[in-house]
DSSP file (Angstrom, degrees, kcal/mol; ACC not computed):
  #  RESIDUE AA STRUCTURE BP1 BP2  ACC     N-H-->O    O-->H-N    N-H-->O    O-->H-N    TCO  KAPPA ALPHA  PHI   PSI    X-CA   Y-CA   Z-CA
    1    1 A M              0   0    0      0, 0.0     2,-0.1     0, 0.0     7,-0.1   0.000 360.0 360.0 360.0 150.7    0.0    0.0    0.0
    2    2 A A        +     0   0    0      5,-0.1     3,-0.0     1,-0.1     0, 0.0  -0.400 360.0 178.9 -70.8 143.0    1.1    3.5   -0.7
    3    3 A N        +     0   0    0     -2,-0.1    -1,-0.1     5,-0.0     2,-0.1   0.731  53.8  81.6-112.8 -37.8    2.7    5.5    2.2
    4    4 A H  S  > S-     0   0    0      1,-0.1     4,-2.2     4,-0.0     5,-0.2  -0.350  82.0-120.8 -73.3 154.2    3.6    8.9    0.7
    5    5 A K  H  > S+     0   0    0      1,-0.2     4,-1.9     2,-0.2     5,-0.1   0.907 114.6  47.7 -59.6 -44.0    1.0   11.6    0.4
    6    6 A S  H  > S+     0   0    0      1,-0.2     4,-2.4     2,-0.2    -1,-0.2   0.875 110.7  51.7 -67.6 -36.9    1.5   11.8   -3.3
    7    7 A A  H  > S+     0   0    0      2,-0.2     4,-2.0     1,-0.2    -1,-0.2   0.860 108.0  52.1 -68.8 -34.9    1.3    8.0   -3.7
    8    8 A L  H  X S+     0   0    0     -4,-2.2     4,-2.0     2,-0.2    -1,-0.2   0.909 110.2  48.8 -65.1 -41.5   -1.9    7.9   -1.8
    9    9 A K  H  X S+     0   0    0     -4,-1.9     4,-2.6     1,-0.2    -2,-0.2   0.921 109.7  51.5 -64.2 -43.4   -3.4   10.6   -4.1
   10   10 A R  H  X S+     0   0    0     -4,-2.4     4,-2.6     1,-0.2    -1,-0.2   0.891 108.1  52.9 -60.9 -38.5   -2.2    8.7   -7.2
   11   11 A A  H  X S+     0   0    0     -4,-2.0     4,-1.6     2,-0.2    -1,-0.2   0.908 110.0  47.5 -63.5 -41.6   -3.9    5.5   -5.8
   12   12 A R  H  X S+     0   0    0     -4,-2.0     4,-1.7     1,-0.2    -2,-0.2   0.921 112.3  49.5 -64.2 -43.6   -7.2    7.4   -5.4
   13   13 A Q  H  X S+     0   0    0     -4,-2.6     4,-2.8     1,-0.2     5,-0.2   0.892 107.6  54.7 -62.8 -39.9   -6.9    8.9   -8.9
   14   14 A N  H  X S+     0   0    0     -4,-2.6     4,-2.5     1,-0.2    -1,-0.2   0.871 105.1  53.2 -63.0 -36.9   -6.3    5.5  -10.4
   15   15 A V  H  X S+     0   0    0     -4,-1.6     4,-1.8     2,-0.2    -1,-0.2   0.930 112.2  44.5 -63.2 -45.2   -9.4    4.1   -8.8
   16   16 A V  H  X S+     0   0    0     -4,-1.7     4,-2.1     1,-0.2    -2,-0.2   0.930 115.4  47.1 -65.2 -45.9  -11.5    6.8  -10.4
   17   17 A R  H  X S+     0   0    0     -4,-2.8     4,-3.0     1,-0.2     5,-0.2   0.875 109.1  54.6 -65.6 -37.6   -9.8    6.6  -13.8
   18   18 A R  H  X S+     0   0    0     -4,-2.5     4,-2.2    -5,-0.2    -1,-0.2   0.913 109.2  47.8 -62.3 -42.7  -10.2    2.8  -13.8
   19   19 A A  H  X S+     0   0    0     -4,-1.8     4,-1.7     2,-0.2    -1,-0.2   0.908 113.9  47.1 -64.3 -42.1  -13.9    3.0  -13.2
   20   20 A R  H  X S+     0   0    0     -4,-2.1     4,-1.9     1,-0.2    -2,-0.2   0.922 112.9  48.3 -66.3 -44.2  -14.3    5.7  -16.0
   21   21 A N  H  X S+     0   0    0     -4,-3.0     4,-2.8     1,-0.2     5,-0.2   0.874 107.7  56.7 -63.4 -36.9  -12.2    3.7  -18.4
   22   22 A K  H  X S+     0   0    0     -4,-2.2     4,-2.2    -5,-0.2    -1,-0.2   0.912 107.3  47.5 -62.4 -43.0  -14.2    0.5  -17.7
   23   23 A T  H  X S+     0   0    0     -4,-1.7     4,-2.1     2,-0.2    -1,-0.2   0.901 113.1  48.4 -65.7 -39.6  -17.5    2.2  -18.6
   24   24 A V  H  X S+     0   0    0     -4,-1.9     4,-2.2     2,-0.2    -2,-0.2   0.931 112.3  48.3 -66.7 -44.5  -16.0    3.6  -21.8
   25   25 A K  H  X S+     0   0    0     -4,-2.8     4,-2.4     1,-0.2    -2,-0.2   0.889 111.3  50.5 -62.9 -39.5  -14.5    0.2  -22.9
   26   26 A T  H  X S+     0   0    0     -4,-2.2     4,-2.4    -5,-0.2    -1,-0.2   0.901 109.4  51.4 -64.0 -40.9  -17.8   -1.5  -22.1
   27   27 A R  H  X S+     0   0    0     -4,-2.1     4,-2.2     2,-0.2    -2,-0.2   0.900 109.6  50.0 -62.8 -41.0  -19.7    1.0  -24.2
   28   28 A V  H  X S+     0   0    0     -4,-2.2     4,-2.2     2,-0.2    -2,-0.2   0.938 110.9  48.9 -62.0 -47.4  -17.3    0.4  -27.1
   29   29 A K  H  X S+     0   0    0     -4,-2.4     4,-2.0     1,-0.2    -2,-0.2   0.895 112.1  48.8 -61.3 -40.6  -17.7   -3.3  -26.9
   30   30 A N  H  X S+     0   0    0     -4,-2.4     4,-2.0     2,-0.2    -1,-0.2   0.891 111.1  48.5 -67.8 -39.2  -21.5   -3.0  -26.8
   31   31 A V  H  X S+     0   0    0     -4,-2.2     4,-1.9     2,-0.2    -1,-0.2   0.868 110.5  51.8 -71.2 -34.9  -21.7   -0.7  -29.8
   32   32 A V  H  X S+     0   0    0     -4,-2.2     4,-2.3     1,-0.2    -1,-0.2   0.920 109.4  50.9 -63.1 -43.2  -19.3   -3.0  -31.8
   33   33 A K  H  X S+     0   0    0     -4,-2.0     4,-2.3     1,-0.2    -2,-0.2   0.893 107.6  52.8 -61.4 -41.0  -21.6   -5.9  -31.0
   34   34 A E  H  X S+     0   0    0     -4,-2.0     4,-2.4     2,-0.2    -1,-0.2   0.902 109.3  48.6 -63.0 -41.7  -24.7   -3.9  -32.2
   35   35 A V  H  X S+     0   0    0     -4,-1.9     4,-2.5     2,-0.2    -2,-0.2   0.920 111.0  50.7 -65.0 -42.9  -23.1   -3.2  -35.5
   36   36 A R  H  X S+     0   0    0     -4,-2.3     4,-2.0     1,-0.2    -2,-0.2   0.909 111.9  47.1 -61.5 -42.4  -22.1   -6.8  -36.0
   37   37 A L  H  X S+     0   0    0     -4,-2.3     4,-1.7     2,-0.2    -1,-0.2   0.909 112.3  49.6 -66.4 -41.7  -25.7   -7.9  -35.2
   38   38 A A  H  <>S+     0   0    0     -4,-2.4     5,-1.7     1,-0.2     4,-0.4   0.887 111.4  49.5 -64.0 -39.0  -27.1   -5.3  -37.6
   39   39 A A  H ><5S+     0   0    0     -4,-2.5     3,-0.8     1,-0.2    -1,-0.2   0.867 108.7  53.3 -67.9 -36.1  -24.7   -6.4  -40.4
   40   40 A A  H 3<5S+     0   0    0     -4,-2.0    -1,-0.2     1,-0.2    -2,-0.2   0.833 107.7  50.4 -67.3 -32.6  -25.7  -10.1  -39.8
   41   41 A E  T 3<5S-     0   0    0     -4,-1.7    -1,-0.2    -5,-0.1    -2,-0.2   0.532 107.7-129.5 -82.3  -5.6  -29.3   -9.3  -40.2
   42   42 A S  T < 5 +     0   0    0     -3,-0.8     2,-1.1    -4,-0.4    -3,-0.2   0.842  49.5 158.2  59.0  37.8  -28.6   -7.4  -43.5
   43   43 A A     >< -     0   0    0     -5,-1.7     4,-2.7     1,-0.2     5,-0.2  -0.794  22.8-167.2 -91.6  98.0  -30.5   -4.3  -42.4
   44   44 A G  H  > S+     0   0    0     -2,-1.1     4,-2.0     1,-0.2    -1,-0.2   0.916  78.8  34.9 -57.0 -58.5  -28.9   -1.7  -44.6
   45   45 A D  H  > S+     0   0    0      1,-0.2     4,-2.2     2,-0.2    -1,-0.2   0.893 119.7  50.8 -68.1 -39.5  -30.0    1.6  -43.2
   46   46 A A  H  > S+     0   0    0      1,-0.2     4,-2.5     2,-0.2    -1,-0.2   0.892 109.6  51.4 -64.8 -39.1  -29.9    0.4  -39.6
   47   47 A T  H  X S+     0   0    0     -4,-2.7     4,-2.5    -9,-0.2    -2,-0.2   0.922 110.1  48.3 -64.0 -44.2  -26.4   -0.9  -40.1
   48   48 A Q  H  X S+     0   0    0     -4,-2.0     4,-2.3    -5,-0.2    -1,-0.2   0.886 111.8  50.0 -64.6 -38.7  -25.2    2.4  -41.5
   49   49 A E  H  X S+     0   0    0     -4,-2.2     4,-2.0     2,-0.2    -2,-0.2   0.926 113.0  45.8 -65.4 -44.8  -26.8    4.3  -38.6
   50   50 A K  H  X S+     0   0    0     -4,-2.5     4,-2.6     1,-0.2    -2,-0.2   0.877 111.5  53.5 -64.5 -37.7  -25.2    1.9  -36.0
   51   51 A L  H  X S+     0   0    0     -4,-2.5     4,-2.6     2,-0.2    -2,-0.2   0.913 107.5  50.1 -64.0 -43.3  -21.9    2.2  -37.8
   52   52 A R  H  X S+     0   0    0     -4,-2.3     4,-1.6     1,-0.2    -1,-0.2   0.910 113.0  46.6 -61.1 -43.2  -22.0    6.0  -37.6
   53   53 A E  H  X S+     0   0    0     -4,-2.0     4,-2.2     2,-0.2    -2,-0.2   0.903 111.8  51.4 -64.7 -42.3  -22.8    5.9  -33.9
   54   54 A A  H  X S+     0   0    0     -4,-2.6     4,-2.9     1,-0.2     5,-0.3   0.907 106.4  53.7 -63.6 -43.2  -20.0    3.3  -33.3
   55   55 A K  H  X S+     0   0    0     -4,-2.6     4,-2.5     1,-0.2    -1,-0.2   0.918 109.7  48.7 -57.9 -44.1  -17.4    5.4  -35.1
   56   56 A S  H  X S+     0   0    0     -4,-1.6     4,-2.1     2,-0.2    -1,-0.2   0.929 113.5  45.2 -61.9 -47.5  -18.2    8.4  -32.9
   57   57 A I  H  X S+     0   0    0     -4,-2.2     4,-2.0     2,-0.2    -2,-0.2   0.897 114.3  48.3 -66.4 -41.4  -18.0    6.4  -29.7
   58   58 A I  H  X S+     0   0    0     -4,-2.9     4,-1.9     2,-0.2    -1,-0.2   0.906 111.3  50.3 -66.8 -41.2  -14.8    4.6  -30.7
   59   59 A D  H  X S+     0   0    0     -4,-2.5     4,-2.4    -5,-0.3    -1,-0.2   0.890 109.5  51.4 -63.6 -38.7  -13.1    7.9  -31.7
   60   60 A K  H  X S+     0   0    0     -4,-2.1     4,-2.2     1,-0.2    -1,-0.2   0.902 107.8  52.2 -64.8 -40.0  -14.1    9.5  -28.4
   61   61 A A  H  X>S+     0   0    0     -4,-2.0     5,-2.2     1,-0.2     6,-1.0   0.889 111.4  47.1 -62.5 -38.7  -12.6    6.6  -26.5
   62   62 A A  H ><5S+     0   0    0     -4,-1.9     3,-0.7     3,-0.2    -2,-0.2   0.892 109.9  52.7 -69.8 -39.4   -9.3    7.0  -28.4
   63   63 A T  H 3<5S+     0   0    0     -4,-2.4    -2,-0.2     1,-0.2    -1,-0.2   0.876 109.1  49.7 -62.9 -38.1   -9.4   10.8  -27.8
   64   64 A K  H 3<5S-     0   0    0     -4,-2.2    -1,-0.2    -5,-0.2    -2,-0.2   0.600 115.8-117.1 -77.0 -11.2   -9.7   10.2  -24.1
   65   65 A G  T <<5S+     0   0    0     -3,-0.7    -3,-0.2    -4,-0.5    -2,-0.1   0.620  80.4 123.3  86.6  12.4   -6.9    7.7  -24.2
   66   66 A V  S   <S+     0   0    0     -5,-2.2     2,-0.3    -6,-0.2    -4,-0.2   0.899  83.1  18.3 -73.3 -40.9   -8.9    4.8  -23.1
   67   67 A I  S    S-     0   0    0     -6,-1.0    -2,-0.3    -9,-0.2    -1,-0.2  -0.912  97.0 -96.1-124.8 157.8   -7.9    2.8  -26.2
   68   68 A H     >  -     0   0    0     -2,-0.3     4,-2.2     1,-0.1     5,-0.2  -0.368  31.0-120.3 -71.2 150.8   -5.0    3.5  -28.5
   69   69 A K  H  > S+     0   0    0      1,-0.2     4,-2.1     2,-0.2    -1,-0.1   0.833 114.1  50.7 -63.6 -32.1   -5.7    5.5  -31.7
   70   70 A R  H  > S+     0   0    0      2,-0.2     4,-2.4     1,-0.2    -1,-0.2   0.852 107.7  52.9 -74.7 -32.9   -4.5    2.6  -33.9
   71   71 A T  H  > S+     0   0    0      2,-0.2     4,-2.4     1,-0.2    -2,-0.2   0.914 110.5  48.4 -63.7 -42.0   -6.8    0.2  -32.1
   72   72 A A  H  X S+     0   0    0     -4,-2.2     4,-2.5     2,-0.2    -2,-0.2   0.917 111.3  49.4 -63.4 -44.1   -9.6    2.6  -32.7
   73   73 A A  H  X S+     0   0    0     -4,-2.1     4,-2.5     1,-0.2    -2,-0.2   0.900 111.4  49.9 -62.9 -40.8   -8.7    2.9  -36.4
   74   74 A R  H  X S+     0   0    0     -4,-2.4     4,-2.4     2,-0.2     5,-0.2   0.914 111.2  48.2 -65.2 -43.3   -8.5   -0.9  -36.7
   75   75 A K  H  X S+     0   0    0     -4,-2.4     4,-2.4     2,-0.2    -2,-0.2   0.929 113.7  46.8 -63.1 -44.9  -11.9   -1.4  -35.1
   76   76 A I  H  X S+     0   0    0     -4,-2.5     4,-2.6     1,-0.2     5,-0.2   0.911 112.1  51.2 -63.9 -42.3  -13.6    1.3  -37.3
   77   77 A S  H  X S+     0   0    0     -4,-2.5     4,-2.4    -5,-0.2    -2,-0.2   0.928 112.0  45.6 -61.4 -46.2  -12.0   -0.2  -40.4
   78   78 A R  H  X S+     0   0    0     -4,-2.4     4,-2.1     1,-0.2    -1,-0.2   0.894 113.9  48.5 -66.6 -39.6  -13.1   -3.7  -39.7
   79   79 A L  H  X S+     0   0    0     -4,-2.4     4,-2.7    -5,-0.2    -1,-0.2   0.908 111.8  49.8 -66.7 -40.4  -16.7   -2.6  -38.8
   80   80 A S  H  X S+     0   0    0     -4,-2.6     4,-2.2     2,-0.2    -2,-0.2   0.921 110.8  49.6 -63.1 -44.2  -16.9   -0.4  -42.0
   81   81 A R  H  X S+     0   0    0     -4,-2.4     4,-0.8    -5,-0.2    -1,-0.2   0.906 113.9  46.1 -60.8 -42.5  -15.7   -3.3  -44.1
   82   82 A M  H  < S+     0   0    0     -4,-2.1     3,-0.4     1,-0.2    -2,-0.2   0.906 113.3  48.3 -68.0 -42.2  -18.3   -5.6  -42.5
   83   83 A A  H  < S+     0   0    0     -4,-2.7     4,-0.3     1,-0.2    -1,-0.2   0.829 116.6  42.4 -68.9 -32.7  -21.1   -3.1  -42.8
   84   84 A N  H  X S+     0   0    0     -4,-2.2     4,-1.4    -5,-0.2    -1,-0.2   0.520  90.9  88.7 -93.0  -6.0  -20.4   -2.3  -46.5
   85   85 A A  T  < S+     0   0    0     -4,-0.8     3,-0.4    -3,-0.4    -1,-0.2   0.922  87.1  47.2 -61.3 -48.2  -19.8   -5.9  -47.6
   86   86 A P  T  4 S+     0   0    0      0, 0.0    -1,-0.2     0, 0.0    -2,-0.1   0.854 110.8  53.8 -63.8 -31.8  -23.4   -6.9  -48.5
   87   87 A A  T  4        0   0    0     -4,-0.3    -2,-0.2     1,-0.2    -3,-0.1   0.810 360.0 360.0 -72.0 -29.1  -23.8   -3.6  -50.4
   88   88 A A     <        0   0    0     -4,-1.4    -1,-0.2    -3,-0.4    -3,-0.1   0.478 360.0 360.0 -81.3 360.0  -20.8   -4.2  -52.6
């Protein structure tokens, strides 16, 4: 356990940040799942709408530093490819 005043503060901050990051990561996972399900059902307009929402949420997570920017780009790329596959 931390003994110094600064180390105690860092421990408190880490608890708060961990909780915040956990909610953002869960949100990203859920939105990815929604896009995959919509693409599997071949619902064209619904898939594009979900994809647009997913891109926004994933980009925000990367901006906040919850996930790496390249991880975000990879997720968006794969989702876009999947969502546009039936149309092509």
